[in-house]
N, C-alpha and C positions, 0 to 999 in steps of 0.2 A: 805297437808303434815302433818298436825297435826294428821290426822286419821292414818297415818302410824306409828308415834312414832319412837323411836330409833330402835326397832326391824324391823319395816316396812321399814325404810330407808336401813337398812342392807340387808333385803330381796330384795328390789328394786335394789340395787347395784349388788347383787348376780345374779338376773335374767338378768340384762343388760350384765354382763360378760358372762353368758351362751349364750345369744343371739349372742354376738360378736364372741364367739368361734364357734358357729354353722355356722355363715356366713363364717368364715375362713375355716372350715372343708369342707363345700359345695364347696367353691371355689377351694380348693386343689383337692377334689375328681373329680370335673368337669375337671380340667386340666389334671389329671392323666389319665382320660378315653378318652380325646380328642386325635384323631389321624389325620395325614394328609389324607384328603379325596379328591376324585375326584368329581368335581361338575362344574356347569356352571355359577356360579356367582362370584362376586368380593369379597364377604364377607365370613363370617365363618358359620359353620354348627354345628348341634348337632345331636347326634346319638340316635336312638330309636330302640326298638325291635318290630317286627311285630307279631301280633297274627293272627286270622283267620277272613275272610270276612271284612266287614267295621268295623273299630275300630279306637280308638285313641291310638297311640303308647305311652307307658308310659314314662314320663319325670319327673325328679326331679328338674324342673325349673318352672319358671312362664310363660315360652313361650309356646304357644299352640303347640301341636304335629301335624305333618302332618296327613292327612287322606288317608288311603289306601282304594280305592274303591273296592267294592265287585264284583268279576267276577260272571257271572251267571252260569258258567261251561257248557254253551252251545257253540257249534260251528255252526254258521248259516249265512245265506245270500244267495242272488240270483246271486251274482257276485263273489263268492269265499267262502271260509270257514273261518269265522272270529270269534274271541273270544269276546263275548258280555258282557255287564255289566248290573246290575239291578238297577232300580230306582222305587220309588213310587210317584205317582202324584195325588194330590187332597185329599180331605176329603169327603168321605171315600176313603182310598188310593186304587189306581188301579196300579197293578204291570205291568211294561213294561220293556223290554230288549232293550238296546240301544248300539250304538257305539259312542265313543268320537269323536267330531269334533274339530280340532285345529283352525278352521276358524270361526265357528258360535259363536254368542254371546247369543243364546237362546237355549232352549230345544225344540226338535221336537218330537211329538208323532203321532202315526198313528191313523186316524179316521177309522170308519167302512167303509166309502166310499172308502178307500184304498184297499178294497177287493171286486171288482165288481163281477157280476154273472159269468163271464168267467174265474175268477181266480181259482187256485187250491183249492181243498177242505180244505187243511190245511193252507190256506192263513193267517188267523189271528194269528195262532200260529207261522208260519214261519216268520212273520213280527215282532215277539217279543211281541205280544199282542197288542190290540187296546185300545184306551182311549175314554171314552164317557163323555164329559163335563157336561151333564145333570145329571150324577150320582155323581158329586162332589159338596159338600156343599160350597166350597170356590172358585169356578171358577168365575172369573170376566172377562166378554168378553171385547174385545177391538175392533178390526176390521180386515179386510182382507188386508194383505200386502205381498209383495214379501219376500222370505226368506232372501234376502240380501247377499247371498254368491253364488259363482260359476256363476255369470252372465257373467263373462269373458269366461267361458266354454260353453256359450250358453244354460245354464239351467235357465229358467225363471219359477220358481215354486212358487206358492202362498200358504200361510198358514193362517189358522184362528187363529189370535193371541189373547191371553188373558193372565191372570195372575192366578197362582195357586201355591200351596205348592209343592215343589219337595224335596224328601228325598232320600239319597243314600242308596242302599242296600235293602235286603229283609226285610219284617216286622220282628221286634224283633231283628234285628242285631245291633241296636244302632247307625245307621248312622245319620249324621246331616241333618237338614231340613232348607230350605230357603222358607219363606212365600212370597207370592206375587212375585214369580219368573216368568220370561217371558217364556211362553209356546206357541208353535204354533202347531195346529192340521193340519196334512198333509193327503191328499187323493191321492197324486200322486203315480204312480207305476214305473216310469222310472228313477227317480233320486236316492233317498236313500230308500232302501228296509226296513231297520230298522230305528227306530227313532234315534235321536242323542242327546248327552249331549254337549252343547256348552262350550268349555273351554276358549274362548276368553273373557277376563274380561271387555273389554271396554263397556261403556254405549251405549244404543240404544235410538235414538230419534224417537218418533212417532209423526205424525202430529195431533193425537188425544190428545197428552200430550205435548203441546208446552212448551218449556223451562223447561221441567221436564224429563231429561234423566233417563232411567231405567237401573240400574246396571245389569251386568251379574252375572251368578251363582257363579263363583269363587270369584269375587269381593265382593259379598254378604257374602260369607263364611268368608272372611277377615274382613268385617265390623262387623260381629257377633263374632269376635275373635275365630273362629273355626280353623283357620290355621295360621301359623307363618308369612306367606308372600303371596303376590299375585304371585304365581308360581305353576307349575305343571310339571309332567313328564309322558311320555307315550310311550309304545311300543305295537304293535298290537298282539304279540304272534305268535307262529309258530306251526301248527299242525304236521309238518313234522320233528320237532326237538325233540330229546329225546323221552319222552313218552307224547307227545303233551304238549307244554308249553303255558299256558294261557297268555293272555295279562296282562299288568300291568299299572295301573293308580294311581299315587300318587299326591294328591293336597296339595301344600305347601312344597314339598320336592321331593326326588327321591329314588329309590332303587339301592343302590350301587352294589348289587349282579347281576344286570341285564345287565351290560355293562363293556367293557374293554377299557382301554386307550392304544393304540398302542405305543410301545417303541420308534417309530420314530416320534411320534407326541407330541407336547408340551402339557403338562397337563393343561396349562392355556389357551388353545385355545377356544375362544368364537366367536360368530357371532353377530354383532349388529342388532337390529331390523331395517327393512327397513322403510324409511320415509312414504311410502304408507301403511297406517294401514290395508288396505284390503289385502295386500300381505306382512305382516310384517316379517314372518318367511321365509326370502329369502336367499338362499345359492348360491354360485357360484359353478357350476359343471365344474371342471377343465378338467376332462377326463372321458370317459366310455370305458372300454375294456372288452373283453371276453377271457376266458382262452383257448377256442377252438371253433370250428365251424364245420358245416357240410362239409366244404371244406378244413379246415386246423386244425392241431392239435396244432398249436402255438397260442400265444396271438395275438388278432386282435383288433385294435382301432375301436370303433364305433362312437366316437365323436372326431372331430379334433380340433375345435375351442370352447373355453369355453363359457358357457351360464349361465344365472342366472335363477333359478327355485324356485317356491314356494312350501314349504312342507305343504301338506294338507291331513289330514286323512279322510276328508269327502268323497272323491272319491277313488276308488281302483287303478286307472290307473297311468301310467307314461305318461304324455303329453310332447312329445319331438318334435323338428323340423322334418319336413318331410325328410330332408337329413339323419338325424340320424335314423329315422324309416326305410328308405331304406337300411341302413347298417345292421339293425336288420334283415330285410327281407332276405338279401343276406347271412348273417351268419347262420340263423336258418331255412331257407326255409319257412318263414311266408307268408301268403296271406291275403291281405286286403279285407274284405267283405264290399263292398260299401253300401249294403242295411242295414245291422245291424251296420255299422261303427265300426266293431270289427275285431281283428285278430283271427278268429276262426280256430280251428285245427281239422282235421279229425283224425281217430284212427291211421293211418299210421304215420302222422306227429308227433302225440303225442308220439307214441312208439319210433320213431327215436330220438326225443329230450330227452326222458327219458333215453334211452341207452347212448346217447352222454353226458348227464349230464354236460352241460357247466356251468361255474360260471361267473357272470358279476360283475365287480368292478367299483363302482362309487366313484370318488375322489372329495371331497368337499373342498372349501376354502373360507374365507371371502372376499378375493380380487382375481381378475383375471388379469393377470395370477397369480398363487400362488407364493408368494414371496420365499417360501422354503418348504422343506418337513415337517419341524416342524409345519408350519402354514397350514397344510392340513390334512385331515383325510379320509381314504378310507373305504367304506362299501362294502363288498362282498356278493352278493346274489347268492345262488345256484339256479339251474333251478327249484327246488321244490317251490321256492318263486313265480315263474311265472306259475306254473302248476295249473291253476285255471279253474273253470267251471262257466258257466252262465245258467240260466233257465228262466222261464216265468217272465216277458213278453219279455225279450231280445231274447229268443229262445223258440220254441214250446216244445222242449225236452232238457234235460240237455246236454250241449255241452262244449267241451274243448275250452279254449281261452287263449291267451297271453295278459296280461293286459298292452297293449301299445296303445297309441292314437296319431294320427297326430295332432299337434298343428298348428293352422293357423297363429299365430303371437307370439311374445315373451311374451305377457301378459298371454298366456295359458300354458307356460312351468311350469309343475307341477310334483312333486314327491308325489304320492298318498300312500294309505294304504299298497299296496304291498311292497313298499320300507320300511315301518316302521315295517315289519316283522323281518328285520335284523338290523334296526337302532333304537337307544334309543334317544328320543328327550326330552330335558329339557329346559323349557322356564321360564325366570324370568322377569316379567313385571315391577318390581320395579327398576331394573337396566337396563332394555331395552336391554337385550341380551339373547342368547340361545346357546345351544351346541348340537352337534350330535355325538354320539359314536356308534361303532359297538356293537351289542348285544353279551353277554357272554353266551356260551353254555357249561360251565364246570359243575363240580359236585355240585357247590354251587349255581347254577342258581335259584333253587327253595327255597333256604334258604335266605329269604328276609333280607336285611340290610338297613333299612329305615333311611334316613338322611334328616333332616329339613333344609330348606333354610331360614335364618333369614331375617326379614324385614330391610330395610335401616333405618327405624325409631326406631328400637329396641335398647334400651339402658339398658335393665334390667340386662344383663350380657355381659360384654365386652369380646370378644373372646380371648382365650389364644393361639389360633392356626390360625392366619389370613392366608387365602388362597387368591391367586390371580388367576384370570381367572377361569379355570375349575377344579382346584384341585392342588395337589402337595404340595409344600414346606411349610415352616413356622416352627419355633422352637416350641418345646413342651410347653415352657412357664413355666416350673416347677420352683418354687421359686420366681415367679413374681406375685405380688398381682394384682388383677383386680381392676378396678375403683369401682365396687360395694363393694368389700371387704374393700377397703381403706375408703370409705364413711361410711360403717357400723362401722368400728373401731373408726373413728373420732367422729361419733354421740354417740356411746356408751361411749367413754371416756369423752366427754363433759357433757353428762347427769350424769355420775357417779361423776365427779368433782362438778357439780352443786348440786347434792344431798348431797354430803359430806359437802359443804359449808352451805347449808340450815340447815343441821342437827346440825352443830356447833352453828349456830346462835340461833336455837331453844333451844339448850342445855343451852347456856349462859342465855337466857331470862328466862328459867324455873328455873335456879338457883336463879335469883333475885326475882322471884315470888313464890318461894317454900313455903313461909309462908302464902300465900293468895290464896290457891287453892279453887275453888268452885266446887260444884257438885250438881246434881239434882236427887231427889229421885223419885221413882215410884209414880204415882198419886193415887195409891190404898192404900198407907200407910203414916203415919206421926209419927215423934218422939215425938209429944206433945199428952198428954192425953186429951180426950174430956173434956170440961168445964161443970160444972153443968148448968142446965137451968137457964137463966137469968144472968149468970156471964160473966164478960169480963176481958181481960188482963189489968193490970195497965198501964195507959198512962203515957208517959214521959212529964215532964214540960220543958219549955224552947224553944229556937228557933228550926227551922227545921234542921235536920242533915241528912247526907247521910249515908245509911247503910254501915257498913264496909264489908270487904271481907270474914267474917266468914260464916259458912255454912248457907244457906237459905233453908227453907222447904216449899214445896207446900202442902197445906191442901186439904183433900178430898172436892169435889165440893158440897157435900150435907150438909156441916156444914157452919154456919155463925158466924165467930168469929170477935171480934173487931180487927182492924188493929194495928200493932205495928208501932211506929215512926210516928203516925199521927199528923198533926199540930193542934194547939189550944186545945189540950187535949180533943177533941170532939170524941164521939163514932161514928164510921163509919161502915156501913154494906154494903155488896155487894147485889145489887138488884137482884130480880128474873128476868129471861129473859122475863117475860110477860110485863114489863114496859120499854119503850124505853128511856134511859137517854139522857140528853142534857147537853151541856157545857155552864156554865155561870160564868163569873168572875173568871175564873181559876179553878172553881170546877164544878163538875157534879151534877145536880139535876134532880129529876123526874119532870114530867110535872105538877104535882099539887103543886110543890114547897116545899113539905113536905119531911121530912126524907132525908136530903142530904146524898148522898152516893157516894162512889168512883166507877167508872166504867172504866174498861180498854178495849180499842178497840183491836180487833183482829189484829195481826201483818201481816196477809196475805194480799197480794196485788191482785187487779184485774188485770189479764194478759189476754189481748185479744188473741185469737187463730189466728196464721198466716194463711193467705189465701193460698190455694193450687193451683198452676198454672201448667198447662201442657205445656211444651215447644213445639214449632212447630217442625216438622221433619226437619232434616238438609238437605239443598239443596245439590244435587250431581252435581259436575261440569262435563260437558261432556269432553271426551277425545279429543285430537286435531284431527280435521277432522272427527269426528264421523259421520258415514253414516246415512242418513235419508231415511228409506225405503219408496218406492213409493206406495201409496194405490191403490188398484184395483178400477177403476172408475165405480162402480156399484151403483145402487140405494139403495142397501141394506147395504151400508157402515155405520158402526156405528160411528157417529161423536163425541159422548161424552161417556166416559167410565162410566159404570154402577157403582152404589154405591156398595162397597164391603160388604161382610158379616160382617166383623169386624166393619165397620162403622155403619151398622144397629144395631149391638149389643151394641155399645157404644153410639148410639144415636147422631152421628155427623150430621152436615148439618143444613142449615139455617131453614128449615121447622121444624125440630125437636127442635131446640132451641126455636123457637117461641111457639111451643106447650108446652114446659116446662115452659116458662115464663107465659103463660096463666094459666097453672095449679097452679102456685104459687098464 
């Protein structure tokens, strides 16, 4: 505080006042910009502006902005035309195009083995590009396991699991990276044609890493403070809408311009996560109806009794009970192909349905039967959403098909990627709920309006516009200070009062000591003239006295003058540094006992340097009921994970510690 002085204290108070005013201004600006927004969580949002490709939307807060994933601008797939996204895997990065998977906890990439000799010539490119782990400097092999999803749909596909860096977007787009992310290499051709980016954030347990759950990609982004909360939103895009509308994937928020809330539906409508974490995004299907059919121009019910179905973007089909599939067959003249297990269409059937252009409405509700119209939401799909085609290996040539599958039991009831062409899905894992809204196809569809979903643990800014459920009400909050602003004011005022009190105390003390100020001159000059050779200052007689508070002067180190105020009127000289003084009888003498001299010890203290400790990594708690993939029982299974490249560079491991100890 002395260093500040009176002017410094005034400046400190001025800066504190400015800081308090800045907090108040930010709080007011935040409240004036906040609007009632539609969303799927119970807490509040903040709004950001989207730029192009992968980016961080700008925020004037300390909360991380949502991440807008980069679309590849490709429409591709062998079971439909899908809008893909781009990621980079490994070091050196290898670019691959993927589709989001709402069920998977890991990233899947296609190996070269996924393009056998009988595959089409453009196989590698049509599969979004392949990944070669041998070309990555950071690939850490694990072992071979089942992919861990869709086993209920009788897909038993294995992957070569390992760990590597995964970056969103094209090179140079500035997308975030996750090191040591779970990656599985896939060579299968019948399950997923493109690789996938797993959006399920729950940890994965491997038998090769006992009691060490590996977090998912989205959770890792939250752990790195790249996103505001463990949440995401996704819609598959629609090539038949407007001028081909690409898919949208926002991690940590949602795009408000991509969906509508029907006037008959409560804006607070949310669906709780199901207790079975392998089918957590479970919705009740209250009804399915068609606007017209080949035999009727009026509305026809296709589902009579409600069912619960899992929303899963990993697969394209709608898996429904056989009775419902029979209703589809009657309404649209579909034929089940037993060999391919698909509803394939010939040219005549396709032309008939295209001309008929029926629309299918699927009504969803959290409970069955739906308690009211407000507690349900309807998603209407035009026939174009079902007008898809399949190619190799499902068919020798490109063939029209209707993405409907016969489910053997209720565990297979699924609404796949075809459904998400017309539905916008928002999932919030911190509040364990999600919402589904019909997509918006208005003039503002491509004018992104990104909204972040705050974490339940976020206390940096208290919302001025609390929302309940999925959006809607809440007062604007103008004129009401947030907790952050009130705390800022309180701290600022307290520090200002403390500064003023300390300033007054220092001022009073300085008044009492104004006649006894001391100062120190530069060591390069002195106010005393050098004495002639052999001369000394006159010594005082009498007892030892303490020097008063008048000015003291430090003499240049190259002179040797007699000391003022020395006891016993003896001449004392400062010794050269070549002789080590010792203390004896209260005086300091040289080793030879001659020429007693005064020696002043250096005031500096020996301070030992603190040791540097590296904290161990924080353990990750597995999610409730996290699944344990079953390893493939082969002799080539890798039982112990290999040492990572980073560990080699840092020199971790017992053998390296031993070598360093020996080197010492």
